[in-house]
RODO-2510 file (C-alpha; in nm, 4 decimals, decimal comma):
residues 484
     n   res          X          Y          Z
     1     m    -1,1564     1,4299     2,0847
     2     m    -1,3000     1,1843     1,8320
     3     s    -1,0442     1,0704     1,5747
     4     s    -1,1003     1,1120     1,2014
     5     d    -1,1597     0,7418     1,1395
     6     w    -1,4426     0,7352     1,3955
     7     i    -1,5925     1,0503     1,2457
     8     y    -1,5933     0,8901     0,9019
     9     a    -1,7513     0,5734     1,0449
    10     a    -2,0214     0,7871     1,2081
    11     c    -2,0870     0,9681     0,8790
    12     i    -2,1224     0,6342     0,6978
    13     s    -2,3679     0,5154     0,9648
    14     v    -2,5853     0,8255     0,9282
    15     y    -2,5734     0,7871     0,5497
    16     l    -2,6876     0,4242     0,5650
    17     i    -2,9731     0,5124     0,8000
    18     a    -3,0806     0,7862     0,5575
    19     l    -3,0955     0,5274     0,2779
    20     i    -3,3386     0,3145     0,4793
    21     v    -3,5557     0,6174     0,5652
    22     i    -3,5806     0,7052     0,1957
    23     t    -3,6697     0,3429     0,1226
    24     v    -3,9642     0,3555     0,3645
    25     f    -4,1084     0,6529     0,1743
    26     a    -4,0431     0,4755    -0,1561
    27     k    -4,2364     0,1721    -0,0323
    28     r    -4,5317     0,3905     0,0660
    29     a    -4,5399     0,5358    -0,2843
    30     e    -4,5809     0,1904    -0,4382
    31     r    -4,9016     0,1765    -0,6433
    32     r    -4,9381    -0,1937    -0,7170
    33     a    -4,7428    -0,5168    -0,7034
    34     s    -4,6148    -0,5500    -1,0583
    35     a    -4,2907    -0,5778    -1,2496
    36     e    -4,3542    -0,2383    -1,4096
    37     d    -4,3910    -0,0689    -1,0711
    38     f    -4,1031    -0,2562    -0,9050
    39     y    -3,8493    -0,2196    -1,1869
    40     l    -3,9567     0,1134    -1,3430
    41     g    -4,1416     0,2957    -1,0647
    42     n    -4,4531     0,2905    -1,2858
    43     r    -4,2727     0,5243    -1,5312
    44     t    -4,3366     0,8298    -1,3125
    45     f    -3,9906     0,9828    -1,2631
    46     g    -3,9689     1,3527    -1,3412
    47     a    -3,6732     1,5477    -1,4764
    48     f    -3,5146     1,6212    -1,1359
    49     t    -3,5056     1,2635    -1,0023
    50     l    -3,4231     1,1177    -1,3429
    51     f    -3,1321     1,3576    -1,3869
    52     f    -2,9810     1,2733    -1,0511
    53     t    -3,0181     0,8979    -1,0960
    54     l    -2,8522     0,9247    -1,4385
    55     f    -2,5794     1,1386    -1,2852
    56     a    -2,5212     0,9141    -0,9815
    57     t    -2,5170     0,6001    -1,1972
    58     q    -2,2942     0,7462    -1,4702
    59     y    -2,0330     0,8944    -1,2377
    60     s    -1,9171     0,5965    -1,0359
    61     g    -1,6092     0,5328    -0,8259
    62     t    -1,4028     0,5394    -1,1461
    63     t    -1,4616     0,9140    -1,1686
    64     f    -1,3459     0,9690    -0,8109
    65     l    -1,0529     0,7279    -0,7949
    66     g    -0,9523     0,6415    -1,1511
    67     v    -0,9728     0,9773    -1,3311
    68     p    -0,7409     1,1701    -1,0928
    69     a    -0,4944     0,8780    -1,0866
    70     t    -0,4738     0,8643    -1,4660
    71     s    -0,4492     1,2411    -1,5128
    72     y    -0,1733     1,2454    -1,2464
    73     r     0,0274     1,0137    -1,4731
    74     q    -0,0771     1,1397    -1,8178
    75     g    -0,1630     1,5064    -1,7619
    76     f    -0,3747     1,6836    -2,0223
    77     e    -0,3663     1,3770    -2,2482
    78     f    -0,6448     1,2275    -2,0407
    79     f    -0,8780     1,5153    -2,1224
    80     v    -1,0223     1,2799    -2,3822
    81     m    -1,2374     1,1639    -2,0891
    82     m    -1,4244     1,4949    -2,1106
    83     a    -1,5038     1,4356    -2,4778
    84     i    -1,6215     1,0823    -2,3958
    85     m    -1,8649     1,1974    -2,1263
    86     i    -2,0049     1,4733    -2,3482
    87     s    -2,0337     1,2480    -2,6542
    88     l    -2,2229     0,9940    -2,4478
    89     v    -2,5137     1,2356    -2,4111
    90     g    -2,5065     1,2932    -2,7871
    91     v    -2,5288     0,9189    -2,8509
    92     y    -2,8428     0,9013    -2,6348
    93     g    -2,9969     1,1539    -2,8705
    94     l    -2,9614     0,9065    -3,1589
    95     f    -3,2045     0,6541    -3,0137
    96     a    -3,3318     0,7274    -2,6606
    97     f    -3,6390     0,9330    -2,7541
    98     r    -3,7637     0,6875    -3,0162
    99     l    -3,6954     0,3985    -2,7809
   100     k    -3,8916     0,5743    -2,5052
   101     r    -4,1994     0,6059    -2,7271
   102     i    -4,1788     0,2365    -2,8195
   103     a    -4,1330     0,1348    -2,4540
   104     d    -4,4349     0,3366    -2,3383
   105     k    -4,6588     0,2093    -2,6167
   106     h    -4,5729    -0,1576    -2,5626
   107     r    -4,5041    -0,1430    -2,1844
   108     l    -4,1456    -0,2670    -2,2123
   109     i    -3,9453    -0,3226    -1,8936
   110     t    -3,6028    -0,4574    -1,9897
   111     p    -3,3748    -0,4291    -2,2950
   112     g    -3,4674    -0,7919    -2,3597
   113     d    -3,8364    -0,6936    -2,3797
   114     y    -3,7471    -0,4464    -2,6528
   115     l    -3,5454    -0,7043    -2,8472
   116     n    -3,8286    -0,9592    -2,8216
   117     f    -4,0787    -0,7007    -2,9436
   118     r    -3,8549    -0,5725    -3,2225
   119     f    -3,7207    -0,9020    -3,3593
   120     n    -3,9141    -1,1905    -3,2037
   121     s    -3,5835    -1,3788    -3,2129
   122     v    -3,4920    -1,6106    -2,9266
   123     v    -3,1314    -1,6372    -3,0481
   124     l    -3,0709    -1,2606    -3,0563
   125     s    -3,2457    -1,2001    -2,7238
   126     r    -3,0438    -1,4701    -2,5482
   127     l    -2,7188    -1,3524    -2,7041
   128     m    -2,7759    -0,9974    -2,5804
   129     t    -2,8886    -1,1258    -2,2400
   130     v    -2,5590    -1,3137    -2,2004
   131     i    -2,3615    -1,0014    -2,2965
   132     f    -2,5585    -0,7790    -2,0567
   133     l    -2,5276    -1,0221    -1,7646
   134     a    -2,1530    -1,0711    -1,8231
   135     v    -2,0934    -0,6958    -1,8298
   136     l    -2,3105    -0,6306    -1,5223
   137     t    -2,1411    -0,9097    -1,3259
   138     g    -1,7980    -0,7542    -1,3725
   139     y    -1,9444    -0,4075    -1,3090
   140     l    -2,1015    -0,5214    -0,9819
   141     l    -1,7946    -0,7033    -0,8506
   142     v    -1,5513    -0,4254    -0,9340
   143     n    -1,7612    -0,1588    -0,7640
   144     l    -1,8086    -0,3737    -0,4542
   145     k    -1,4300    -0,4098    -0,4392
   146     a    -1,4020    -0,0333    -0,4816
   147     v    -1,6404     0,0524    -0,1979
   148     g    -1,4573    -0,1884     0,0331
   149     y    -1,1212    -0,0391    -0,0572
   150     l    -1,2435     0,3209    -0,0157
   151     v    -1,4122     0,2669     0,3213
   152     e    -1,1190     0,0683     0,4631
   153     t    -0,8657     0,3303     0,3525
   154     a    -1,0759     0,6307     0,4570
   155     s    -1,1402     0,4829     0,8029
   156     n    -0,7701     0,3972     0,8494
   157     g    -0,8569     0,0286     0,8788
   158     l    -1,1248     0,0810     1,1455
   159     i    -1,3767    -0,0723     0,9029
   160     s    -1,2163    -0,3576     0,7110
   161     q    -1,2678    -0,4126     0,3389
   162     e    -1,4577    -0,7351     0,4038
   163     v    -1,6951    -0,5728     0,6547
   164     s    -1,7455    -0,2764     0,4217
   165     i    -1,8466    -0,5019     0,1330
   166     i    -2,0827    -0,7129     0,3442
   167     v    -2,2546    -0,4101     0,4999
   168     a    -2,2855    -0,2339     0,1627
   169     c    -2,4333    -0,5487     0,0054
   170     l    -2,6801    -0,5938     0,2894
   171     f    -2,8082    -0,2354     0,2865
   172     i    -2,8314    -0,2182    -0,0928
   173     v    -3,0240    -0,5424    -0,1269
   174     i    -3,2576    -0,4449     0,1592
   175     y    -3,3596    -0,1070     0,0207
   176     e    -3,3776    -0,2363    -0,3356
   177     s    -3,5950    -0,5338    -0,2314
   178     i    -3,8327    -0,3113    -0,0346
   179     g    -3,8633    -0,0123    -0,2642
   180     g    -3,7542    -0,1377    -0,6078
   181     m    -3,6695     0,1260    -0,8681
   182     r    -3,8210     0,4058    -0,6561
   183     a    -3,5823     0,3323    -0,3705
   184     v    -3,2889     0,3126    -0,6125
   185     v    -3,3781     0,6371    -0,7912
   186     w    -3,4620     0,8332    -0,4765
   187     t    -3,1439     0,7210    -0,3009
   188     d    -2,9553     0,8008    -0,6224
   189     a    -3,0936     1,1549    -0,6016
   190     m    -2,9486     1,1944    -0,2515
   191     q    -2,6235     1,0331    -0,3632
   192     g    -2,6059     1,2559    -0,6722
   193     i    -2,6331     1,5678    -0,4574
   194     l    -2,3581     1,4316    -0,2299
   195     i    -2,1357     1,3616    -0,5311
   196     l    -2,1792     1,7144    -0,6662
   197     v    -2,1205     1,8823    -0,3288
   198     g    -1,8221     1,6587    -0,2545
   199     t    -1,6548     1,7237    -0,5905
   200     l    -1,6928     2,1013    -0,5721
   201     s    -1,5776     2,1049    -0,2085
   202     l    -1,2646     1,9061    -0,2883
   203     a    -1,1804     2,1291    -0,5845
   204     w    -1,1986     2,4428    -0,3725
   205     l    -1,0028     2,2796    -0,0909
   206     l    -0,7147     2,1546    -0,3053
   207     v    -0,6809     2,4696    -0,5142
   208     d    -0,6612     2,6704    -0,1924
   209     a    -0,4061     2,4270    -0,0488
   210     g    -0,1939     2,4701    -0,3616
   211     g    -0,1847     2,8485    -0,3233
   212     g    -0,4439     2,9173    -0,5916
   213     f    -0,5247     2,7624    -0,9285
   214     e    -0,2547     2,9425    -1,1299
   215     s     0,0135     2,8734    -0,8704
   216     a    -0,0799     2,5035    -0,8533
   217     l    -0,0685     2,4691    -1,2332
   218     a     0,2642     2,6549    -1,2503
   219     q     0,4149     2,4142    -1,0009
   220     t     0,2907     2,1184    -1,2057
   221     q     0,4270     2,2707    -1,5270
   222     k     0,7675     2,3064    -1,3627
   223     l     0,7706     1,9424    -1,2483
   224     k     0,6004     1,7875    -1,5540
   225     p     0,6668     2,0018    -1,8633
   226     e     0,5742     1,7041    -2,0852
   227     f     0,2102     1,7496    -1,9774
   228     w     0,1965     2,0611    -2,1975
   229     q     0,3328     1,8969    -2,5115
   230     l     0,1094     1,8060    -2,8059
   231     p     0,0280     1,4323    -2,8158
   232     a     0,1764     1,2033    -3,0789
   233     t    -0,0362     1,0825    -3,3697
   234     e    -0,0577     0,7340    -3,2177
   235     k    -0,2041     0,8795    -2,8989
   236     v    -0,4629     1,0793    -3,0944
   237     v    -0,5730     0,7620    -3,2744
   238     q    -0,6033     0,5866    -2,9398
   239     w    -0,8133     0,8768    -2,8087
   240     l    -1,0500     0,8579    -3,1041
   241     s    -1,0817     0,4826    -3,0581
   242     a    -1,1684     0,5272    -2,6886
   243     l    -1,4163     0,8011    -2,7782
   244     f    -1,5823     0,5722    -3,0324
   245     l    -1,5808     0,2640    -2,8103
   246     i    -1,6894     0,4071    -2,4747
   247     g    -1,9173     0,6771    -2,6145
   248     f    -2,1358     0,4175    -2,7851
   249     s    -2,0947     0,1299    -2,5380
   250     a    -2,1817     0,3230    -2,2219
   251     a    -2,5037     0,4453    -2,3845
   252     v    -2,6379     0,0894    -2,4039
   253     y    -2,5648    -0,0100    -2,0450
   254     p    -2,8848    -0,1983    -1,9551
   255     q    -2,9325     0,0157    -1,6423
   256     a    -2,9165     0,3269    -1,8637
   257     i    -3,1785     0,1744    -2,0969
   258     q    -3,4071     0,1150    -1,7999
   259     r    -3,3742     0,4812    -1,6977
   260     i    -3,5083     0,5665    -2,0433
   261     f    -3,8052     0,3358    -1,9871
   262     a    -3,8681     0,4769    -1,6366
   263     a    -3,8878     0,8431    -1,7437
   264     k    -4,2244     1,0144    -1,7133
   265     s    -4,2169     1,1354    -2,0732
   266     v    -3,9915     1,2129    -2,3689
   267     n    -3,9799     1,5776    -2,2566
   268     t    -3,8522     1,4586    -1,9190
   269     l    -3,5704     1,2729    -2,0938
   270     v    -3,4816     1,5792    -2,3020
   271     t    -3,4553     1,7983    -1,9913
   272     s    -3,2491     1,5402    -1,8028
   273     y    -3,0019     1,4919    -2,0891
   274     r    -2,9588     1,8676    -2,1289
   275     l    -2,8636     1,8875    -1,7620
   276     m    -2,6279     1,5908    -1,8092
   277     l    -2,4343     1,7923    -2,0691
   278     v    -2,3195     2,0258    -1,7911
   279     m    -2,2040     1,7569    -1,5494
   280     p    -1,8725     1,6632    -1,7182
   281     f    -1,7582     2,0199    -1,6462
   282     l    -1,8605     1,9964    -1,2784
   283     t    -1,7233     1,6477    -1,2141
   284     t    -1,4917     1,4913    -1,4747
   285     l    -1,3132     1,8178    -1,5563
   286     i    -1,2601     1,8960    -1,1885
   287     m    -1,1251     1,5476    -1,1145
   288     l    -0,8911     1,5762    -1,4152
   289     f    -0,7500     1,9053    -1,2864
   290     i    -0,7195     1,7637    -0,9345
   291     g    -0,4975     1,4836    -1,0670
   292     i    -0,2790     1,7375    -1,2486
   293     i    -0,2595     1,9751    -0,9518
   294     a    -0,1683     1,6801    -0,7285
   295     v     0,1660     1,6562    -0,9100
   296     g     0,2717     1,9788    -0,7415
   297     l     0,1421     1,8735    -0,3997
   298     l     0,2565     1,5093    -0,4081
   299     p     0,5396     1,4776    -0,6634
   300     d     0,7152     1,1555    -0,7598
   301     l     0,4465     0,9064    -0,6616
   302     t     0,4977     0,5569    -0,7995
   303     r     0,2329     0,4106    -1,0273
   304     a     0,0878     0,2081    -0,7389
   305     e     0,0837     0,5157    -0,5140
   306     s    -0,0760     0,7295    -0,7853
   307     e    -0,3793     0,4962    -0,7814
   308     q    -0,4422     0,6334    -0,4299
   309     v    -0,3639     0,9951    -0,5138
   310     i    -0,7029     1,1276    -0,4011
   311     l    -0,6845     0,9547    -0,0634
   312     l    -0,3224     1,0633    -0,0163
   313     l    -0,4201     1,4228    -0,0957
   314     l    -0,7080     1,4153     0,1498
   315     k    -0,4875     1,2788     0,4266
   316     q    -0,2249     1,5456     0,3674
   317     v    -0,4768     1,8283     0,3572
   318     s    -0,6595     1,7100     0,6697
   319     v    -0,3278     1,7011     0,8586
   320     d    -0,2038     2,0390     0,7310
   321     h    -0,5425     2,2106     0,7609
   322     p    -0,7567     2,0405     1,0304
   323     v    -1,0233     2,3097     0,9942
   324     w    -1,1072     2,1643     0,6510
   325     s    -1,1702     1,8134     0,7834
   326     a    -1,5458     1,8497     0,7293
   327     l    -1,4908     1,8987     0,3557
   328     v    -1,2682     1,5920     0,3485
   329     f    -1,5437     1,3834     0,5072
   330     i    -1,7998     1,5205     0,2618
   331     f    -1,5866     1,4121    -0,0313
   332     l    -1,5146     1,0670     0,1114
   333     l    -1,8837     1,0191     0,1756
   334     s    -1,9689     1,1375    -0,1753
   335     g    -1,7204     0,8871    -0,3209
   336     t    -1,8806     0,6077    -0,1218
   337     a    -2,2236     0,7231    -0,2388
   338     a    -2,1088     0,7281    -0,6028
   339     i    -1,9968     0,3665    -0,5862
   340     m    -2,3057     0,2446    -0,3996
   341     s    -2,5367     0,4170    -0,6485
   342     t    -2,3601     0,2276    -0,9253
   343     v    -2,3961    -0,1041    -0,7423
   344     d    -2,7672    -0,0646    -0,6690
   345     s    -2,8422     0,0203    -1,0338
   346     a    -2,6481    -0,2822    -1,1597
   347     l    -2,8200    -0,5102    -0,9077
   348     l    -3,1713    -0,3956    -0,9966
   349     t    -3,1043    -0,4348    -1,3684
   350     m    -2,9541    -0,7827    -1,3265
   351     s    -3,2570    -0,8819    -1,1207
   352     s    -3,4975    -0,7509    -1,3853
   353     i    -3,3141    -0,9301    -1,6684
   354     l    -3,3120    -1,2625    -1,4834
   355     t    -3,6769    -1,2243    -1,3834
   356     q    -3,8259    -1,0871    -1,7055
   357     d    -3,6026    -1,2389    -1,9716
   358     v    -3,4884    -1,5688    -1,8190
   359     l    -3,7497    -1,6890    -1,5667
   360     k    -4,0797    -1,5281    -1,6683
   361     p    -4,1050    -1,7108    -2,0056
   362     h    -4,1260    -2,0338    -1,8042
   363     f    -4,4074    -1,8910    -1,5870
   364     p    -4,6281    -1,7033    -1,8372
   365     d    -4,9315    -1,6981    -1,6043
   366     a    -4,7500    -1,5619    -1,2989
   367     s    -4,9212    -1,2680    -1,1275
   368     g    -4,7608    -0,9294    -1,0678
   369     s    -4,6961    -1,0055    -0,7013
   370     a    -4,5416    -1,3420    -0,7926
   371     i    -4,3075    -1,1757    -1,0421
   372     k    -4,2091    -0,9185    -0,7798
   373     k    -4,1271    -1,1957    -0,5294
   374     m    -3,9275    -1,3689    -0,8013
   375     g    -3,7335    -1,0460    -0,8576
   376     v    -3,6612    -1,0014    -0,4868
   377     s    -3,5334    -1,3598    -0,4678
   378     c    -3,3085    -1,2930    -0,7679
   379     s    -3,1701    -0,9777    -0,6017
   380     w    -3,0795    -1,1594    -0,2795
   381     t    -2,9239    -1,4475    -0,4720
   382     i    -2,7191    -1,2172    -0,6982
   383     m    -2,5989    -1,0041    -0,4100
   384     g    -2,5139    -1,3040    -0,1943
   385     i    -2,2956    -1,4543    -0,4666
   386     a    -2,1422    -1,1160    -0,5544
   387     c    -2,0623    -1,0494    -0,1882
   388     l    -1,8840    -1,3826    -0,1520
   389     l    -1,6837    -1,3292    -0,4707
   390     a    -1,5939    -0,9693    -0,3843
   391     v    -1,4728    -1,0708    -0,0372
   392     w    -1,2799    -1,3862    -0,1243
   393     v    -1,1717    -1,3604    -0,4869
   394     e    -0,8307    -1,2012    -0,5414
   395     d    -0,7947    -0,8505    -0,6846
   396     t    -0,7513    -0,9972    -1,0332
   397     i    -1,1276    -0,9515    -1,0516
   398     w    -1,0436    -0,5931    -1,1515
   399     a    -0,9358    -0,7356    -1,4862
   400     l    -1,3041    -0,7843    -1,5664
   401     t    -1,3420    -0,4090    -1,6164
   402     v    -1,0828    -0,4027    -1,8918
   403     f    -1,3026    -0,6089    -2,1202
   404     k    -1,6515    -0,4793    -2,0368
   405     f    -1,6675    -0,2113    -2,3061
   406     e    -1,5332    -0,4503    -2,5717
   407     l    -1,8214    -0,6860    -2,4887
   408     l    -2,0872    -0,4189    -2,4503
   409     a    -1,9935    -0,2578    -2,7825
   410     q    -2,1296    -0,5602    -2,9659
   411     a    -2,4789    -0,4788    -2,8324
   412     v    -2,4692    -0,1277    -2,9811
   413     p    -2,6172    -0,2105    -3,3256
   414     s    -2,9009    -0,4173    -3,1752
   415     m    -2,9982    -0,1408    -2,9320
   416     i    -2,9317     0,1710    -3,1429
   417     l    -2,9466     0,0942    -3,5149
   418     s    -3,2522    -0,1289    -3,4744
   419     v    -3,4472     0,1650    -3,3320
   420     r    -3,3812     0,3790    -3,6375
   421     f    -3,3906     0,1095    -3,9082
   422     r    -3,7063    -0,0807    -3,8268
   423     h    -3,7108    -0,3041    -4,1332
   424     w    -3,3746    -0,4677    -4,0717
   425     g    -3,4193    -0,8293    -3,9620
   426     a    -3,2635    -1,0270    -3,6798
   427     n    -3,0216    -1,2287    -3,8982
   428     g    -2,7962    -0,9329    -3,9696
   429     f    -2,7793    -0,8294    -3,6036
   430     i    -2,7026    -1,1863    -3,4915
   431     a    -2,4295    -1,2334    -3,7525
   432     g    -2,2833    -0,8908    -3,6755
   433     a    -2,2778    -0,9446    -3,2984
   434     l    -2,1175    -1,2879    -3,3240
   435     s    -1,8545    -1,1607    -3,5706
   436     g    -1,7783    -0,8577    -3,3538
   437     l    -1,7463    -1,0712    -3,0414
   438     a    -1,5115    -1,3114    -3,2195
   439     v    -1,2856    -1,0275    -3,3378
   440     a    -1,2813    -0,8480    -3,0004
   441     v    -1,2110    -1,1666    -2,8024
   442     c    -0,9409    -1,2909    -3,0408
   443     l    -0,7594    -0,9568    -3,0414
   444     k    -0,7856    -0,9174    -2,6663
   445     a    -0,6571    -1,2717    -2,6117
   446     g    -0,3709    -1,2248    -2,8599
   447     f    -0,4949    -1,5121    -3,0756
   448     m    -0,2223    -1,6325    -3,3145
   449     g     0,0035    -1,3494    -3,1978
   450     a    -0,2398    -1,0743    -3,2972
   451     p    -0,1769    -0,7386    -3,1226
   452     a    -0,4378    -0,6352    -2,8634
   453     m    -0,4688    -0,2896    -3,0242
   454     p    -0,3846    -0,3000    -3,3965
   455     f    -0,2874     0,0519    -3,5135
   456     n    -0,3643     0,1772    -3,1595
   457     v    -0,7337     0,1001    -3,2021
   458     h    -0,9053    -0,0926    -2,9215
   459     a    -1,0143    -0,4527    -2,9748
   460     g    -1,3747    -0,3568    -2,9054
   461     s    -1,3628    -0,0800    -3,1662
   462     w    -1,2408    -0,3267    -3,4279
   463     g    -1,5134    -0,5654    -3,3162
   464     l    -1,7819    -0,2994    -3,3463
   465     m    -1,6644    -0,1970    -3,6931
   466     v    -1,6707    -0,5612    -3,8075
   467     n    -2,0090    -0,6011    -3,6372
   468     v    -2,1611    -0,3117    -3,8355
   469     a    -1,9924    -0,4206    -4,1617
   470     v    -2,1318    -0,7737    -4,1355
   471     l    -2,4748    -0,6358    -4,0385
   472     l    -2,4827    -0,4099    -4,3450
   473     g    -2,3633    -0,6969    -4,5635
   474     v    -2,6421    -0,9281    -4,4473
   475     v    -2,9042    -0,6515    -4,4755
   476     g    -2,7881    -0,5744    -4,8325
   477     w    -2,7884    -0,9427    -4,9261
   478     e    -3,1396    -0,9934    -4,7875
   479     h    -3,2626    -0,6809    -4,9649
   480     s    -3,1216    -0,7918    -5,2999
   481     r    -3,2636    -1,1392    -5,2501
   482     r    -3,6136    -1,0028    -5,1874
   483     h    -3,5996    -0,7922    -5,5043
   484     a    -3,4346    -1,0551    -5,7237
***
């Protein structure tokens, strides 16, 4: 009888083949060789495909591995993650629909295109480009590490971490280079369905293994009564800071901005975001409860072991209940799909930024096919470097994720406030972003003994508040100067 590691390897193989098949259909749907078609799918994505690509991109490996691990340690305190995911959709409502109308009217492709149109400022555009590329680099490397770790662990070492990363990189860059945004979005749709099915399957499986939902919670309450206590004031402040920081920062991920540009219409965006409001309850909430229930099934895990709580649970359940092995494989496959959908989105966006915002200005007369070839070359170069780093750089690369939201937060005013306040000039946004970056970096680095989280507020939140304050100060000064 085939062992579980070989079954998982076979499932991964079928999944990868399915990605290539979808890519072939995406290539056939290509209308013309242009940056707009390659990077935005000619702005033709309807509500269904747009929803699933938003879902697959938003709910990465962090949801599957990080959320249960943290809730295992913190209990109901970590339910702030639910508020963050819901608030994120609300933040989109502040600017996404107006930005979509601007993008359609002026045929914008990247966030940099919007900034160039809105401000005509080389300094601001380059500053934001540096921030976006820095954030996406860390995002890409961390998720490649995650897919390697997940596949190696799930296959019991049959597929090594290094091989997993190389194969994932190769398949992602192949289907992205052939099919562009269509291949990414269509594969995201398949991956989104896998994620949803895998999450619901795991929830049912683990609740049943724990003797029912009430019994599992009762066992956790007995072992961890502190989970049911009200949080201290300091913790509430930290929650609100995280809500503020991540809720705004995640909304301006450049790959999320490009999904706005790629939508068929504003009505399509509205429908997709309404559906996204439901997903925290079907994914984040379930993963939070799984981490809490795991306390009763796997008590007394160390911090290092708790980081693997999902994989440890799956191994225990598959041994105790072999008949449920199929559900275990579905979840493992859905976790792999979640991470790969995050990687392909980051890669495509990095490629578009380098092509449109960095290289194209030096080749203003380049044809659509030439720009597409330039983009494909960028994708292979990015993925080649990322693959080497992910394979050979030590795990300290995970530290890059700690700082990504602090950096990304400083792009929030330029991408959100500028949409609503169209008369504000570039000077205020430049001064605000530089001030916010300086504050966030100094606090995070402990400059002159400064605490990393003064008053339990994140460095990035302080940076964003300073960013907005400086912006408003410059805008007010320029306004008074004009009317003097």
